[in-house]
C-alpha positions as CSV (number, residue, x, y, z in Angstrom):
1,M,49.3,-1.3,-22.0
2,G,46.9,-4.2,-20.6
3,K,47.7,-7.5,-21.6
4,N,44.5,-10.0,-23.6
5,K,43.0,-11.9,-21.3
6,T,43.5,-16.1,-22.4
7,V,40.8,-18.1,-21.6
8,F,40.2,-21.7,-22.5
9,L,36.1,-22.4,-24.1
10,C,35.0,-26.1,-24.4
11,N,33.9,-26.3,-28.4
12,N,30.8,-29.1,-27.4
13,C,29.0,-26.9,-24.4
14,G,30.8,-23.4,-24.1
15,Y,32.2,-24.4,-20.8
16,E,34.5,-21.6,-19.7
17,S,37.9,-22.2,-17.7
18,I,41.1,-19.8,-16.8
19,R,43.2,-22.9,-17.8
20,W,43.2,-25.8,-20.1
21,L,42.0,-28.8,-18.8
22,G,41.9,-32.6,-20.8
23,R,38.6,-33.2,-19.8
24,C,35.2,-30.8,-19.8
25,P,33.7,-31.1,-16.0
26,S,30.3,-30.0,-18.1
27,C,29.7,-32.0,-20.8
28,K,32.9,-34.6,-20.0
29,E,33.8,-34.6,-23.5
30,W,37.4,-34.6,-23.7
31,N,40.2,-32.5,-25.9
32,T,37.4,-30.1,-26.4
33,L,39.0,-27.0,-24.3
34,E,40.5,-24.1,-26.8
35,E,42.6,-21.0,-26.3
36,F,41.5,-17.6,-26.9
37,R,41.8,-14.4,-26.0
38,V,39.8,-12.0,-24.9
39,P,40.3,-8.1,-25.8
40,D,41.4,-5.9,-22.8
41,E,38.0,-4.2,-21.7
42,K,40.4,-1.4,-20.8
43,K,41.6,-0.9,-25.1
44,S,37.6,-1.7,-26.1
45,S,35.6,1.7,-27.0
46,P,32.5,1.7,-24.9
47,R,29.1,1.6,-26.1
48,P,27.0,5.0,-27.1
49,L,24.6,5.7,-24.6
50,Q,21.2,5.6,-26.0
51,N,18.6,8.3,-25.1
52,T,16.0,5.7,-23.3
53,Q,14.1,6.1,-20.6
54,P,11.6,3.9,-18.4
55,V,7.8,3.5,-19.7
56,S,4.9,2.2,-18.2
57,I,4.0,-1.3,-19.4
58,T,0.2,0.2,-19.6
59,D,2.0,2.7,-22.1
60,I,3.6,0.7,-24.3
61,D,1.5,0.9,-28.2
62,L,1.1,-2.9,-28.4
63,T,-0.7,-2.4,-32.0
64,T,2.8,-2.7,-33.5
65,D,3.4,-6.2,-32.9
66,I,2.0,-7.7,-36.5
67,R,3.5,-10.9,-37.3
68,M,4.8,-11.3,-41.1
69,L,3.4,-14.7,-43.1
70,T,5.6,-16.5,-44.6
71,G,2.9,-17.9,-46.9
72,I,3.7,-21.4,-45.6
73,S,0.8,-22.5,-43.4
74,E,2.8,-25.0,-41.4
75,L,6.0,-23.0,-40.8
76,D,3.4,-19.9,-39.5
77,R,1.7,-22.4,-37.4
78,V,5.1,-23.3,-35.6
79,L,5.9,-19.8,-35.2
80,G,2.8,-18.9,-33.4
81,G,1.2,-17.1,-36.6
82,G,4.1,-15.4,-38.2
83,I,7.4,-13.9,-38.0
84,I,7.6,-11.3,-35.3
85,P,9.6,-8.0,-36.6
86,G,12.6,-7.7,-34.8
87,S,12.6,-11.4,-33.9
88,L,16.0,-13.7,-34.0
89,V,14.9,-17.4,-34.9
90,L,17.2,-21.0,-35.3
91,F,16.6,-23.3,-37.7
92,G,18.7,-26.2,-36.6
93,G,18.8,-29.7,-38.0
94,E,20.5,-32.4,-39.5
95,P,23.1,-31.7,-42.7
96,G,20.8,-32.4,-46.1
97,I,17.6,-32.6,-43.8
98,G,15.7,-29.4,-45.8
99,K,16.8,-26.4,-44.0
100,S,17.8,-24.3,-47.0
101,T,15.4,-25.3,-49.0
102,L,12.6,-24.1,-46.4
103,L,13.9,-20.9,-45.9
104,L,14.4,-20.5,-49.6
105,Q,10.8,-21.1,-50.2
106,A,9.8,-19.1,-47.1
107,A,11.8,-16.1,-48.8
108,Q,10.2,-16.4,-52.1
109,T,6.8,-16.3,-50.7
110,L,7.7,-13.0,-48.4
111,A,9.4,-11.9,-51.4
112,T,6.2,-12.1,-53.6
113,R,4.2,-10.0,-50.7
114,G,6.7,-7.1,-51.4
115,N,9.3,-7.5,-48.4
116,N,13.0,-7.5,-49.4
117,V,14.6,-10.7,-48.2
118,L,18.4,-10.8,-47.8
119,Y,20.1,-14.2,-47.9
120,V,23.8,-14.2,-46.6
121,T,25.1,-17.7,-47.8
122,G,28.4,-18.8,-45.9
123,E,28.3,-22.9,-47.4
124,E,27.6,-22.0,-50.9
125,S,28.2,-19.5,-53.7
126,V,25.6,-17.3,-54.5
127,Q,25.3,-19.4,-58.2
128,Q,24.8,-22.4,-56.0
129,V,21.5,-20.8,-54.3
130,G,20.3,-19.8,-57.6
131,L,20.5,-22.7,-58.9
132,R,18.6,-24.1,-55.9
133,A,16.0,-21.2,-56.1
134,K,15.3,-22.4,-59.9
135,R,14.6,-25.8,-59.1
136,L,12.1,-24.5,-56.4
137,S,10.7,-22.0,-58.4
138,A,12.0,-19.3,-56.0
139,L,13.3,-16.5,-58.6
140,D,12.8,-13.4,-57.1
141,S,13.8,-9.9,-57.7
142,S,13.2,-8.6,-54.1
143,I,15.7,-11.8,-52.6
144,L,19.0,-10.6,-52.5
145,L,21.7,-13.0,-51.7
146,L,24.8,-12.3,-50.4
147,A,28.5,-14.4,-50.0
148,E,29.9,-13.5,-46.9
149,H,31.7,-14.6,-44.0
150,S,32.5,-11.3,-41.6
151,L,30.1,-10.3,-39.5
152,E,31.0,-6.6,-40.0
153,V,30.1,-7.0,-43.6
154,V,26.7,-8.7,-42.6
155,E,26.1,-5.9,-40.4
156,E,26.8,-2.9,-42.8
157,A,24.8,-4.5,-45.6
158,I,21.6,-4.6,-43.2
159,R,21.9,-1.1,-42.5
160,S,22.0,-0.1,-45.8
161,I,19.6,-2.4,-47.4
162,H,16.8,-2.3,-44.1
163,P,15.4,-5.5,-45.5
164,P,12.3,-7.1,-43.0
165,V,13.8,-10.2,-43.0
166,V,17.5,-11.6,-43.1
167,I,18.2,-15.0,-43.7
168,I,21.8,-16.2,-42.6
169,D,23.2,-19.7,-43.5
170,S,24.5,-20.6,-41.4
171,I,25.9,-19.0,-38.2
172,Q,28.9,-21.4,-37.8
173,T,30.1,-20.1,-40.8
174,V,29.9,-16.0,-39.8
175,F,32.9,-14.6,-37.8
176,S,33.7,-11.6,-36.1
177,D,37.0,-9.7,-36.7
178,T,37.0,-8.9,-32.7
179,L,38.0,-12.3,-31.9
180,T,41.3,-14.3,-32.8
181,S,39.5,-17.7,-32.9
182,S,38.4,-19.9,-36.0
183,P,34.8,-19.6,-37.4
184,G,32.3,-22.1,-35.9
185,T,34.2,-22.2,-32.2
186,V,31.6,-21.3,-29.3
187,S,33.3,-18.1,-28.6
188,Q,32.5,-16.6,-32.1
189,I,29.4,-18.4,-32.0
190,R,28.2,-16.4,-29.1
191,E,29.6,-13.3,-29.9
192,C,27.7,-13.3,-33.5
193,T,24.7,-13.9,-32.0
194,A,24.7,-11.5,-29.7
195,R,25.4,-8.7,-31.9
196,L,22.9,-10.3,-34.4
197,M,20.3,-9.9,-31.5
198,R,20.9,-6.5,-30.6
199,L,21.2,-5.9,-34.7
200,A,17.4,-7.7,-34.7
201,K,16.2,-5.4,-32.0
202,D,17.4,-1.6,-33.2
203,T,16.7,-2.2,-36.7
204,G,13.6,-4.1,-36.6
205,C,14.5,-6.6,-39.2
206,S,13.6,-10.4,-38.4
207,I,16.9,-12.5,-38.6
208,L,16.8,-16.2,-39.3
209,L,19.7,-18.2,-38.5
210,V,20.6,-21.8,-39.6
211,G,22.6,-23.7,-36.9
212,H,24.5,-26.9,-37.3
213,V,24.1,-29.9,-34.8
214,T,26.6,-31.9,-33.2
215,K,27.4,-35.7,-33.3
216,D,24.4,-36.3,-30.0
217,G,22.0,-34.2,-32.2
218,G,22.2,-31.3,-30.5
219,L,22.4,-27.8,-32.0
220,A,26.3,-27.2,-31.7
221,G,27.1,-24.6,-28.8
222,P,23.4,-25.4,-27.4
223,K,23.0,-23.1,-24.0
224,T,24.9,-20.5,-25.9
225,L,22.6,-20.7,-28.8
226,E,19.4,-21.4,-27.0
227,H,18.9,-19.1,-24.5
228,M,19.9,-16.0,-26.6
229,V,17.6,-16.4,-29.5
230,D,14.0,-15.9,-29.3
231,C,12.3,-18.9,-30.8
232,V,14.1,-22.5,-31.5
233,L,13.4,-24.6,-34.7
234,N,14.0,-28.1,-34.9
235,F,13.8,-29.8,-38.5
236,E,13.5,-33.7,-38.0
237,G,13.2,-36.2,-40.2
238,D,14.7,-39.3,-41.7
239,R,16.6,-38.9,-45.1
240,H,15.2,-42.2,-46.3
241,H,11.7,-41.0,-45.3
242,V,9.5,-38.3,-47.3
243,F,8.1,-36.5,-44.9
244,R,9.8,-33.9,-42.5
245,L,8.8,-32.4,-38.9
246,L,9.0,-29.0,-38.2
247,R,9.3,-29.2,-34.1
248,C,9.2,-25.7,-31.6
249,V,11.8,-26.4,-28.8
250,K,11.5,-22.7,-27.5
251,N,9.3,-19.4,-28.9
252,R,8.8,-16.1,-26.4
253,F,6.1,-14.9,-28.6
254,G,4.1,-18.2,-29.1
255,S,2.9,-21.9,-28.2
256,T,6.2,-24.2,-28.0
257,N,5.8,-28.2,-28.9
258,E,4.1,-27.4,-32.0
259,I,4.5,-29.3,-35.2
260,G,4.4,-28.7,-38.8
261,V,4.9,-31.9,-41.0
262,F,6.2,-31.8,-44.7
263,L,6.8,-33.6,-47.5
264,M,10.3,-33.5,-49.5
265,T,10.0,-33.8,-53.4
266,A,12.2,-32.4,-56.0
267,A,10.2,-29.4,-56.6
268,G,11.0,-28.6,-52.5
269,L,8.9,-28.9,-49.6
270,E,4.9,-29.5,-49.7
271,V,2.4,-29.1,-46.5
272,V,1.1,-31.6,-45.4
273,N,-2.9,-30.6,-44.3
274,N,-3.8,-33.9,-42.6
275,P,-0.3,-35.5,-40.8
276,S,-2.5,-38.3,-39.7
277,Q,-3.0,-39.8,-42.5
278,L,0.1,-40.0,-43.5
279,F,1.6,-41.9,-40.2
280,L,-1.1,-44.6,-40.9
281,S,-1.5,-47.4,-42.6
282,Q,-3.3,-47.8,-45.9
283,G,-4.3,-51.4,-45.9
284,D,-5.7,-53.6,-43.5
285,S,-4.3,-53.6,-39.6
286,Q,-2.1,-56.5,-38.9
287,P,-1.4,-58.1,-35.8
288,G,1.0,-56.2,-33.5
289,A,-0.5,-53.1,-34.9
290,G,-2.3,-50.4,-32.7
291,V,-3.3,-46.5,-33.7
292,T,-3.1,-43.8,-30.9
293,A,-3.4,-40.2,-30.8
294,T,-1.2,-37.7,-29.5
295,M,-1.0,-34.4,-28.4
296,E,1.6,-31.7,-31.1
297,G,0.9,-28.7,-29.4
298,S,-2.6,-28.0,-29.7
299,R,-3.1,-30.3,-32.8
300,P,-4.0,-34.2,-32.4
301,L,-1.8,-36.7,-34.2
302,L,-3.0,-39.9,-35.2
303,V,0.0,-42.3,-35.5
304,E,0.4,-46.2,-35.7
305,I,2.4,-48.0,-32.8
306,Q,3.6,-51.6,-34.1
307,A,5.4,-54.6,-32.0
308,L,7.0,-57.5,-33.3
309,V,7.0,-60.6,-30.8
310,A,9.3,-63.5,-31.5
311,A,11.1,-66.5,-29.8
312,T,14.5,-65.1,-28.7
313,G,18.0,-66.8,-29.6
314,F,19.7,-65.4,-27.0
315,A,20.4,-66.0,-23.0
316,T,18.9,-62.7,-22.5
317,P,15.2,-61.5,-24.7
318,R,16.2,-58.1,-26.3
319,R,14.1,-54.8,-26.1
320,M,14.2,-52.6,-29.0
321,A,12.2,-49.1,-29.1
322,E,12.2,-46.9,-32.0
323,G,10.1,-43.5,-32.0
324,L,9.4,-44.0,-27.9
325,D,11.4,-44.0,-24.9
326,Y,13.2,-47.0,-24.3
327,N,13.0,-47.5,-20.5
328,R,9.1,-46.2,-20.7
329,V,8.7,-49.3,-22.9
330,S,10.6,-51.6,-21.4
331,L,7.8,-50.9,-17.6
332,L,5.1,-51.2,-19.7
333,L,6.1,-54.7,-21.2
334,A,6.7,-55.8,-17.2
335,V,3.4,-54.4,-16.1
336,L,1.6,-56.5,-19.2
337,E,3.5,-59.5,-18.2
338,K,2.6,-59.4,-14.4
339,R,-1.0,-57.6,-14.9
340,G,-2.0,-59.2,-18.8
341,G,-0.6,-62.5,-17.6
342,L,1.7,-62.6,-21.1
343,L,4.4,-64.6,-20.4
344,L,7.1,-62.5,-22.1
345,Q,10.3,-63.3,-20.6
346,G,11.7,-65.8,-23.5
347,H,10.8,-63.4,-26.0
348,D,12.4,-60.9,-28.3
349,I,10.1,-57.6,-27.9
350,Y,10.7,-54.9,-31.2
351,V,8.5,-51.5,-30.6
352,N,8.4,-49.1,-33.7
353,V,6.4,-45.9,-34.5
354,V,5.6,-46.0,-38.1
355,G,7.1,-42.8,-40.1
356,G,10.2,-42.0,-37.6
357,V,7.9,-39.7,-34.8
358,Q,9.4,-39.2,-31.7
359,I,6.4,-39.3,-29.1
360,N,7.0,-38.4,-25.3
361,E,3.7,-38.6,-23.6
362,P,2.1,-41.3,-21.8
363,A,-1.1,-41.3,-23.1
364,V,0.1,-44.0,-25.6
365,D,1.3,-46.4,-22.9
366,L,-2.0,-48.2,-23.4
367,A,-1.3,-48.2,-27.6
368,V,2.0,-50.0,-27.0
369,I,0.5,-52.6,-24.4
370,L,-2.0,-53.4,-26.9
371,A,0.0,-53.8,-29.9
372,A,2.5,-56.1,-28.4
373,A,0.0,-58.1,-26.7
374,S,-1.4,-58.6,-30.2
375,A,2.0,-59.6,-31.5
376,F,2.1,-61.8,-28.7
377,R,-1.3,-63.7,-29.8
378,E,-0.9,-63.1,-33.3
379,K,-4.0,-61.7,-33.4
380,K,-5.6,-58.4,-34.6
381,L,-6.8,-55.6,-32.5
382,L,-10.8,-54.6,-33.8
383,P,-10.7,-52.6,-36.8
384,K,-10.6,-49.0,-37.2
385,L,-10.2,-48.6,-33.0
386,L,-8.2,-45.9,-31.5
387,V,-6.7,-46.6,-28.5
388,V,-5.7,-43.9,-25.7
389,G,-4.6,-43.9,-22.0
390,E,-1.7,-43.9,-19.5
391,V,-0.8,-47.2,-17.7
392,G,0.5,-47.2,-14.3
393,L,2.7,-49.9,-12.5
394,T,-0.3,-51.9,-11.0
395,G,-2.0,-52.1,-14.4
396,E,-4.5,-49.1,-13.8
397,V,-5.7,-47.2,-17.4
398,R,-5.2,-43.5,-16.3
399,A,-6.7,-40.3,-17.2
400,V,-5.0,-38.2,-20.2
401,S,-5.6,-34.6,-21.7
402,R,-8.0,-33.6,-24.2
403,L,-9.4,-36.8,-24.9
404,D,-12.1,-35.0,-26.6
405,Q,-10.0,-33.3,-29.4
406,R,-8.1,-36.6,-29.8
407,L,-11.8,-38.6,-30.7
408,Q,-12.7,-35.8,-32.8
409,E,-9.8,-36.5,-34.7
410,A,-10.3,-40.1,-34.6
411,A,-13.8,-39.8,-35.9
412,K,-12.9,-37.8,-38.7
413,L,-10.4,-40.2,-40.1
414,G,-13.0,-42.7,-40.2
415,F,-12.2,-44.7,-36.7
416,T,-15.4,-46.3,-35.4
417,T,-14.0,-47.4,-31.6
418,A,-12.2,-46.1,-29.5
419,I,-10.6,-47.6,-25.9
420,V,-10.3,-44.9,-23.5
421,P,-9.8,-44.1,-19.6
422,E,-12.9,-43.5,-17.6
423,I,-13.4,-39.6,-18.1
424,G,-16.3,-37.9,-17.2
425,G,-17.7,-34.7,-19.1
426,I,-16.4,-35.2,-22.7
427,K,-18.2,-34.9,-26.2
428,V,-18.2,-38.1,-27.8
429,P,-18.9,-37.9,-31.9
430,P,-22.0,-39.6,-32.8
431,S,-19.8,-41.9,-35.3
432,L,-17.5,-43.6,-32.6
433,E,-18.3,-46.1,-30.1
434,V,-16.1,-45.4,-26.9
435,H,-15.4,-48.2,-24.0
436,P,-14.3,-46.7,-20.8
437,V,-11.8,-48.8,-19.2
438,T,-9.8,-48.7,-16.3
439,S,-7.4,-51.4,-16.1
440,I,-5.2,-53.1,-18.8
441,S,-7.2,-56.1,-18.2
442,G,-10.6,-54.6,-19.7
443,A,-9.0,-53.1,-22.4
444,L,-7.4,-56.7,-23.2
445,Q,-10.7,-57.9,-23.6
446,I,-12.2,-55.2,-25.7
447,A,-9.5,-55.1,-28.0
448,F,-9.4,-58.7,-29.2
449,G,-13.7,-58.5,-29.2
450,G,-14.1,-59.7,-26.0
451,G,-12.6,-63.1,-25.5
452,D,-10.5,-64.3,-22.9
453,N,-8.2,-62.4,-20.8
454,S,-5.4,-65.0,-20.4
């Protein structure tokens, strides 16, 4: 009789070792390797052979790729137009951010269109889910609840009911009886996700998984889950703010980096059709505030950059950035001091993106510089001013992509002036006065109404 193989898996990153280690060589975390036994391959029953033959790619019927609309426009946008039958979608996010609320609302809209939805809850009872569905007005007879942790029971229910959509909340609570490790470990998550992927492809049902996040903000077992599923969506936001962002990280059937914007209310999540207005100040602008346009997938989004410059009380001035890369902000402040002539070394500087939006593209560089200069001078920028441009180390303003889309969004929201890099061949809205610049010194002069550049 063969013996079971013993391996050690890191419960943080999934690293596998044949012996126990105090520190994981992959993620450098301590005491994360756990022992579990792999059944002997000789004792496991072979998978039955399927009568499949290679087919030409030109003979595939592509008309069967019909997406199911969830009825929630922002969710459909991020998914690339709806749910693909037979796909495996992972929803990640912090606890209490609204993942279960969004999926229950999606289940309700799918059920009203005649689709049975199987909602597998591993963290709550059916009564608790029912109470939340009542609060969200999501009570529909086509939504079937199953409070179960066993993967084998869930598989049997899916094969017997044949629902078009299955929601599993959450994947960390599901376990397979074939493994001896406890639920939530990397080995259980990997095995359960792989079997659910095969089940989705075999039956054609779409499976939506809810995934927990680690203390670092990443999906639990991130590399294990991300490469196995078809689509990864991150639900972001601050509990102290009413808005939520649904961001696409991976999508085999659509565009990545798309975002959806929602408002969290007592009645559930509401779609925000014009998110740019959500992140802009409603009153008059103040010194230290500048508006820029960032591209989130195919959507231009106008956000406000705020900066605060104050005399430091420390030997080393403090620099803080929220919503922007800290190293990038430090670089831009150095460029502003060297090329713009502003003496910032004796000041604490804080830079923030209003609303908690995370921005990763360099097109907002010029807005950060002008906001910091405005806070330093205690002087407002021009009213209704949009600032777009990447800044180099020599102080030059470099071109950005999709500038015409950014300008169109600004004009639609009533902006009258824009400072942009010099780019030819773009369509400028008639209501927008555009000032092309090549350096930050020129941008500073225009932004303050033609004042001096000291």
